[in-house]
N, C-alpha and C positions, 0 to 999 in steps of 0.2 A: 292677819293672818300674817306670820313669816314666809319668806321665801326660804325653800329647802337648797343646804350645804352639800353640795353634790360632792361626794367620796370619791375619792381618786381609784382608777382600775390601776392595777398589777401586772406581769406578766401574765398574757393569756386570759384577761379579763376582759369585758367590754362593760361600760358605763350607758345604764340607762337612759341618761341625758344626752346620750349622742345618737339614738332612736329618733326616727322622725315622725312628724304629724302633719298629715293624716299615717296611719301606719303603713309599715313594710311588710310584706311577706318573703322568708326565704326558704328555700327547700332545706331540709336535714337529715342529715343520715346516720344521727346518733341513733345509738338504741335507747327507745323509749318504752316504758312501761308501765301498765296500770295495775294496781293489785286491789282486788276487794273479796273478803269474806275467806281469806287465806289464798286465794287462786290468783294468775295472773289473766284478768280478763280481757287484756290488750297487748299488744305487741306490735313494734314495727322500726326497720328502718329509713322509713319512708313517709316523715310527719313534715309539717308545716310550722315555721315559728311565725309569730305575728308579732312583731316589734313595734311599740310605741314611746314615745316621748315618756318619761319618770314611769313607765311599767315593767315589771318583769315579763319574757317572752310567755306568750301562749301557745302550748301545744297543741297545733291540730292532726288528729291523726287519722290514716283512711279510714273509714267506717270497716271496709274489710278486715282490718285490725284488730278487731273485738271479736270474741269469741261468741257462736251464735247463741242468742238470747241475752247476752249482756245489755243491750239497749232495750229500753221499753219507750217507746214513744208517749208523753204526757200533754194534759190541755196547755195552753197559756205560752206566750211568746213575749217577746222582749223587742225593743229597737236599737239598732248601733247607728250612730250616725254618721259610720262611716260604712259599714258592712252591709246593713238593712236590718231585716226581722229573723230573729232567733227563734228556734222553735228548740225543746227542751226533751231528754229522755232521762228517766229514772236507769241508772247503771245498778245489775243484777250481775251476784256471784260469789259463790260458797255458801248460798242459802242467805245470803246479805242483801239488801237494797238501799240501794243508796238516793233516796229521793231527787231529782232535778241536778243531779249530778253531772251532768253534761248537756252540753248546746251545737247545735250545728246551724246552717245557715242555708235551707233549703234551697232558696233563690238570692245568692247574695248578689249585691249591684254588679256592673260592670267591672268596675277597678278591683273588685274581689272576685271573682268567678272561679278564680282558682281553689277557694275555700270550698267549692260546692264538690259533695260525698266527703268532707273532711266530721270529724267531732274533736271537741274540746273536752277536756275533764276539769272540774275543780276540784284540785287536790288536796282540798282541805274536806271534801265528801266524801272521799273513799279511803281506803286504809292506807294506801302509800302510792306516791308515783316517783320512778325514775327515772334518770336520763343518764347514758352510761355506766350505769351500776351506783351513780350519787343518787340519793335518797333528795327529793325536791322538799324545801319549805313553803308552803303556801304564802300566797301574798296574804297580806292583812286585810280586815272587811270582808264581807259576803259579796260585793259586787263586782269584783274582777276573779278572775282566774289565773294571774302569772305563776309561771313556775318560778321560784329561786332558790340556784344552784352557785355554786362555787365561781362560778364563769360571771355571773352579773353582779353588779356594784349600782347602790341607789343613791340615795334613798329613793324608796317605791312609794307612789302612791298608793293608797288603801287604806294606812291608818287614820285614826284620830286627830284630824285639825288639816288634812291633806285633801279634803273635797274641791277645794278651787285652786288647787294648784295648776 
């Protein structure tokens, strides 16, 4: 397996290779929207960005940013080595249902306690996600939920051959 070749960051951009490991969490006042079934099912200017080496940011929205009924808890969980045990939601809007398209950490480990009450969305499983009006491109692969915008450069983990980075 070859090591990835870092892309240069231009003015106003950041490289995911400058993000730390373990991940950092930073507040964002960018306008973040989630669309499903022709409706805006979530909107906020108070999100959190989780920044981890080689990953595009994952945006966590306050649970209250979702319209009533948009998040339906479902069975099953996964474990993140950094944040703890995640629980999942189906996202519902405009007569559509996106199975397991969102997750949260009901009781995150102490270092990530700020994530409690926040929900992340897999942009590839809903109609669209936007950051300050820019349509997000989903991170490759079905395991990570990164949000790729023109603000970030990679290469990004998630695609074929990147598992061992």
